[in-house]
C-alpha positions as CSV (number, residue, x, y, z in Angstrom):
1,M,52.5,69.2,-69.6
2,N,54.0,66.0,-68.4
3,I,53.6,67.2,-64.8
4,M,49.9,67.8,-65.3
5,E,49.3,64.4,-67.0
6,T,51.1,62.8,-64.2
7,N,48.9,64.5,-61.5
8,I,45.7,63.7,-63.4
9,T,46.6,60.1,-63.7
10,T,47.5,59.9,-60.0
11,I,44.2,61.5,-59.0
12,F,42.2,59.2,-61.3
13,T,44.0,56.1,-60.0
14,S,43.5,57.1,-56.4
15,T,39.8,57.6,-57.0
16,I,39.4,54.3,-58.6
17,T,41.4,52.6,-55.8
18,S,39.3,54.2,-53.0
19,E,36.0,53.3,-54.7
20,T,37.1,49.7,-55.3
21,I,38.3,49.3,-51.7
22,E,35.0,50.8,-50.4
23,E,32.9,48.5,-52.6
24,T,35.1,45.5,-51.6
25,T,34.7,46.3,-47.9
26,T,31.0,46.7,-48.3
27,D,30.7,43.4,-50.0
28,I,32.8,41.6,-47.3
29,A,30.6,43.2,-44.6
30,Q,27.5,42.1,-46.3
31,N,28.9,38.6,-46.8
32,V,29.9,38.4,-43.1
33,V,26.4,39.6,-42.0
34,E,24.7,37.1,-44.3
35,V,26.9,34.2,-43.1
36,M,26.4,35.2,-39.4
37,G,22.7,35.5,-40.0
38,N,22.6,32.0,-41.6
39,E,24.6,30.5,-38.8
40,V,22.4,32.1,-36.1
41,S,19.3,30.8,-37.9
42,H,20.9,27.4,-38.1
43,V,21.7,27.3,-34.4
44,S,18.3,28.6,-33.6
45,R,16.7,25.8,-35.6
46,I,18.9,23.2,-33.8
47,F,17.9,24.5,-30.3
48,S,14.3,24.7,-31.4
49,H,14.4,21.1,-32.4
50,M,16.1,20.2,-29.1
51,F,13.6,22.0,-26.9
52,N,10.4,21.3,-28.8
53,P,10.0,17.8,-27.2
54,F,10.4,19.4,-23.7
55,K,8.1,22.2,-24.6
56,N,5.5,19.8,-25.8
57,A,6.0,17.4,-22.9
58,L,6.0,20.2,-20.3
59,P,2.2,19.9,-19.5
60,S,2.5,16.2,-19.0
61,I,5.6,16.5,-16.8
62,L,3.8,19.1,-14.6
63,V,0.8,16.9,-14.3
64,A,2.9,13.8,-13.5
65,L,4.9,15.7,-10.9
66,L,1.7,17.1,-9.3
67,F,0.1,13.6,-9.3
68,A,3.3,12.1,-7.7
69,L,3.1,14.6,-4.9
70,I,-0.6,14.0,-4.4
71,G,0.0,10.2,-4.6
72,M,2.7,10.3,-1.9
73,F,0.4,12.3,0.4
74,L,-2.4,9.8,-0.2
75,I,-0.1,6.9,0.5
76,K,0.9,8.4,3.9
77,W,-2.8,9.0,4.6
78,I,-3.7,5.4,3.6
79,M,-0.9,4.0,5.7
80,K,-2.2,5.9,8.8
81,I,-5.6,4.5,8.2
82,I,-4.2,1.0,7.8
83,G,-2.1,1.5,11.0
84,H,-5.2,2.4,13.0
85,G,-7.1,-0.6,11.6
86,I,-4.3,-3.0,12.5
87,N,-4.1,-1.6,16.0
88,R,-7.9,-2.1,16.5
89,L,-7.5,-5.7,15.3
90,N,-4.9,-6.3,18.0
91,M,-2.7,-7.9,15.4
92,D,0.7,-9.3,16.5
93,K,3.4,-6.5,16.4
94,I,5.6,-8.7,14.1
95,A,2.8,-9.3,11.6
96,A,1.7,-5.7,11.8
97,G,5.1,-4.4,10.8
98,F,5.4,-7.0,8.1
99,F,2.1,-6.0,6.5
100,R,2.8,-2.3,6.8
101,S,6.1,-2.7,4.9
102,L,4.5,-4.9,2.2
103,I,1.5,-2.6,1.6
104,K,3.7,0.5,1.4
105,I,5.9,-1.1,-1.3
106,I,2.9,-2.1,-3.3
107,L,1.3,1.3,-3.1
108,Y,4.5,3.0,-4.3
109,M,4.9,0.6,-7.2
110,I,1.3,1.4,-8.3
111,L,2.1,5.2,-8.0
112,V,5.2,4.8,-10.2
113,V,3.3,2.9,-12.9
114,I,0.6,5.6,-12.9
115,V,3.1,8.4,-13.2
116,L,4.9,6.7,-16.1
117,S,1.5,6.3,-17.9
118,I,0.8,10.0,-17.5
119,L,4.2,10.7,-19.2
120,N,2.8,8.6,-22.2
121,F,5.1,5.7,-21.6
122,P,3.6,2.7,-23.4
123,M,1.9,0.5,-20.9
124,D,3.0,-2.6,-22.8
125,S,6.6,-1.5,-22.4
126,I,6.1,-0.8,-18.7
127,V,4.6,-4.2,-18.1
128,A,7.4,-5.9,-20.2
129,V,10.1,-4.0,-18.2
130,I,8.5,-5.0,-14.9
131,A,8.1,-8.6,-16.0
132,S,11.7,-8.8,-17.2
133,A,13.1,-7.1,-14.1
134,G,11.0,-9.5,-12.0
135,V,12.4,-12.5,-13.7
136,A,16.0,-11.2,-13.5
137,I,15.6,-10.3,-9.8
138,S,13.9,-13.6,-8.9
139,L,16.8,-15.5,-10.4
140,A,19.3,-13.4,-8.6
141,I,17.6,-13.5,-5.2
142,K,15.9,-16.9,-5.3
143,D,17.1,-17.6,-1.8
144,S,15.7,-14.3,-0.6
145,L,12.4,-15.1,-2.2
146,S,12.3,-18.4,-0.4
147,N,12.9,-16.4,2.9
148,L,10.1,-14.0,1.9
149,A,7.7,-16.9,1.3
150,G,8.8,-18.4,4.6
151,G,8.0,-15.1,6.3
152,F,4.4,-15.2,5.0
153,I,4.1,-18.8,6.2
154,L,5.3,-17.9,9.7
155,L,2.9,-14.9,9.9
156,F,-0.2,-16.8,8.7
157,A,0.5,-20.1,10.4
158,K,1.8,-18.4,13.6
159,P,3.9,-21.2,15.0
160,I,5.8,-18.5,16.9
161,K,5.1,-14.9,18.0
162,Q,7.0,-12.1,19.5
163,G,8.3,-12.9,23.0
164,D,8.1,-16.7,22.6
165,T,11.0,-18.8,23.7
166,I,11.8,-21.4,21.0
167,Q,14.3,-24.0,20.0
168,I,15.2,-24.3,16.3
169,D,18.3,-25.7,14.5
170,G,19.9,-26.1,17.9
171,E,19.4,-22.5,18.9
172,I,17.3,-21.6,21.9
173,G,16.2,-18.0,22.4
174,K,13.4,-15.5,22.7
175,V,11.7,-14.3,19.5
176,E,12.4,-10.6,19.1
177,S,11.1,-10.0,15.6
178,I,10.1,-11.6,12.3
179,D,11.3,-9.4,9.4
180,I,10.7,-9.9,5.7
181,L,13.7,-12.2,5.3
182,Y,14.9,-13.2,8.8
183,T,13.6,-14.2,12.2
184,K,15.6,-12.6,15.0
185,I,16.0,-14.4,18.3
186,V,17.9,-13.5,21.5
187,T,19.6,-16.3,23.3
188,P,19.8,-16.5,27.2
189,D,23.3,-15.1,27.1
190,N,22.0,-12.1,25.1
191,A,23.5,-13.1,21.7
192,V,21.4,-12.2,18.7
193,V,20.7,-15.0,16.1
194,F,19.2,-14.3,12.7
195,L,17.4,-17.4,11.2
196,P,16.4,-17.4,7.5
197,N,12.6,-17.5,7.3
198,G,12.8,-20.1,4.5
199,K,14.5,-22.6,6.8
200,T,12.6,-21.6,9.9
201,S,9.2,-22.2,8.2
202,T,10.3,-25.8,7.3
203,A,12.3,-26.7,10.4
204,K,11.2,-28.4,13.6
205,I,10.2,-25.6,16.0
206,I,9.9,-26.3,19.8
207,N,7.9,-23.5,21.4
208,Y,8.4,-23.4,25.1
209,T,6.1,-20.5,26.0
210,D,3.2,-21.0,23.7
211,K,1.2,-22.4,26.7
212,D,0.9,-20.6,30.0
213,T,2.2,-23.6,32.0
214,R,4.9,-26.2,31.7
215,R,5.7,-29.4,33.5
216,V,9.1,-29.8,35.2
217,D,10.4,-33.4,35.3
218,L,13.2,-34.2,37.7
219,Q,15.0,-37.4,38.6
220,F,16.3,-38.0,42.2
221,G,18.3,-41.1,43.0
222,I,18.3,-42.7,46.5
223,S,20.2,-45.7,47.8
224,Y,18.6,-49.1,48.1
225,E,19.0,-48.8,51.8
226,S,16.9,-45.6,52.0
227,E,13.1,-45.7,52.6
228,I,11.1,-44.8,49.5
229,D,8.1,-43.4,51.4
230,K,10.4,-41.2,53.5
231,A,12.2,-39.9,50.5
232,R,8.9,-39.2,48.7
233,A,7.6,-37.3,51.7
234,V,10.7,-35.2,51.9
235,I,10.5,-34.3,48.2
236,M,6.8,-33.5,48.5
237,R,7.5,-31.2,51.4
238,V,10.1,-29.3,49.4
239,V,7.6,-29.0,46.5
240,Q,4.8,-27.6,48.8
241,E,7.2,-25.0,50.2
242,N,7.9,-23.6,46.7
243,D,5.4,-20.8,45.9
244,L,6.0,-21.0,42.1
245,I,4.8,-24.6,41.8
246,L,1.1,-24.9,40.9
247,D,-1.4,-27.1,42.9
248,N,-3.3,-28.0,39.8
249,P,-2.2,-30.2,38.2
250,E,-1.1,-32.0,41.3
251,P,2.6,-32.7,41.8
252,T,3.6,-36.4,41.7
253,V,6.6,-38.4,42.9
254,V,6.8,-42.0,41.6
255,V,9.5,-44.7,41.3
256,S,10.6,-44.6,37.7
257,N,13.6,-47.0,37.6
258,H,15.9,-49.3,39.5
259,N,19.5,-48.5,38.5
260,D,22.6,-50.4,39.4
261,S,23.2,-48.3,42.5
262,A,20.1,-46.2,43.0
263,V,16.3,-46.2,43.0
264,E,15.1,-43.4,40.7
265,L,12.3,-41.2,41.9
266,L,10.6,-39.2,39.1
267,T,9.2,-35.9,40.3
268,R,6.7,-33.9,38.1
269,V,5.5,-30.5,39.0
270,W,3.6,-27.8,36.9
271,V,4.8,-24.2,36.9
272,P,4.2,-21.0,34.9
273,S,6.2,-21.2,31.6
274,D,8.3,-18.2,32.5
275,E,9.4,-19.8,35.8
276,Y,10.5,-23.2,34.3
277,W,14.2,-22.8,34.8
278,T,13.9,-21.0,38.2
279,V,12.0,-24.0,39.6
280,Y,14.2,-26.6,37.9
281,Y,17.4,-25.4,39.5
282,K,15.8,-24.5,42.8
283,L,14.3,-28.0,43.3
284,Y,17.5,-29.8,42.7
285,E,19.2,-27.6,45.3
286,D,16.5,-27.8,47.9
287,V,15.9,-31.6,47.6
288,K,19.7,-32.2,48.1
289,M,19.7,-30.1,51.3
290,A,16.5,-31.8,52.5
291,F,18.0,-35.3,51.9
292,D,21.1,-34.4,53.9
293,K,19.0,-33.3,56.8
294,N,16.9,-36.5,56.8
295,N,19.9,-38.8,56.3
296,I,18.7,-40.0,52.9
297,S,21.8,-40.9,50.9
298,I,22.2,-40.1,47.2
299,P,24.3,-42.9,45.7
300,Y,27.2,-42.2,43.3
301,P,29.4,-44.6,41.3
302,H,32.2,-46.0,43.4
303,M,34.5,-49.0,43.4
304,D,35.4,-51.4,46.3
305,V,38.9,-52.8,46.1
306,H,39.6,-56.0,48.1
307,V,43.2,-57.0,48.6
308,D,43.9,-60.7,49.2
309,N,46.9,-61.0,51.6
310,S,46.9,-64.8,51.7
311,I,49.5,-64.9,48.8
């Protein structure tokens, strides 16, 4: 009897334990599924909130991108038309390059503003940002803005142009280019000098090649014992033999000064501007050789020492 009761009790307990475990396992599984479902839903809502703005803005972004591509194509096309127009106007190469760069910058700025407006950026904000940036940049690069304004003055007033030989701030050289901020000149010894446009536009500029011709002034000294007319004739003969010297205006040789030891003969001849220095050095050499052949002395400072032997 005891054995049977024990077995029945064991079987009953085992049944209850199995059923309880099964129910517990089922409840846990349901809870896990429910929690996972809630978490997945929560994560889905988060990602949905994150991507909704992009989803809503996608049409505007595509339109803005398309407009940007079309705008860049139109800018290239407009720049080609402007380039052909400038070439027909025979505008100076320096001015043409300056205006091309400036127009290109302005067109791209307009394109950026239009693209931002398509993306629904408030226009007031865009204008405010541009204005603020302009003020900040202008304060930071005020010297560069002065050079930029100087570049405009040089291009419109045209005191110099590409290929001109100029003297400015003690520098002599040939103008190679006028950029937005600097004027580039090349000196006779092939050194490159960059002059700020701001200073260049306000400085004294001597342009040696703006005119087609220039006058060469030379001084030749002869002794007081030499004949002035003979010396003048010798100089004129040398001048006439030089093919680079122009007949009109007519060359002249005049007495310009009576120095302590010499009579100064001022010689003035006209030459093409590009041949100025060639004629200048050649005349000094040829006149010296002609004076030697004709026994015309060129005085130089000297001192006579007299010794008194009576003491």
